[in-house]
Phi, psi and omega in degrees: 000122177271181190295319180293329177290316174301314179300314178297322179295319182296315178300313179302314179299314181293322178288325176295313177298321179299317184295314181296315178301315182294317181296324173299318182290325180292319180289350178275337182230170181243058181259048193294333179301323182263328190288322185296312176294320180290325180294319180294319177291317177300314182299317182292319179295315181294318175300320178293318179296318180299317184292317172303311179302313178300316180298319181291322185287330184267355183289141178281156179289117188291324183295325180299314181299313177303318176297317177297321179291320179295324180286326174296318182293317180297325181290325180286334177282328178284338177241075185292333184270349187271000000 
C-alpha cells in the first residue's frame, strides 16, 4: 500500500467516524429544526470525503505503470523482428 492509498484509507475512516459520531449526537437530543439541515450538510461532506478517500485508496500506483511501459519498450527494441 503506497502513501496515497494510506491517505485515502485514513480519509475514509475519518469521514465514516465523523458521520457515525454526528448521528449519535443527533439521536441524543431533539434539536431537529437545526439538526436536519446540518445533518444533511455533514452527510454530503462526509460522502464527498469518503469518495475522495476511496478514489485515492483504489488508485493504481502510477510509477509501477511507467516502469512496466519502459520495460515493454525495451523488450520491443531488443526483439525488432518479433
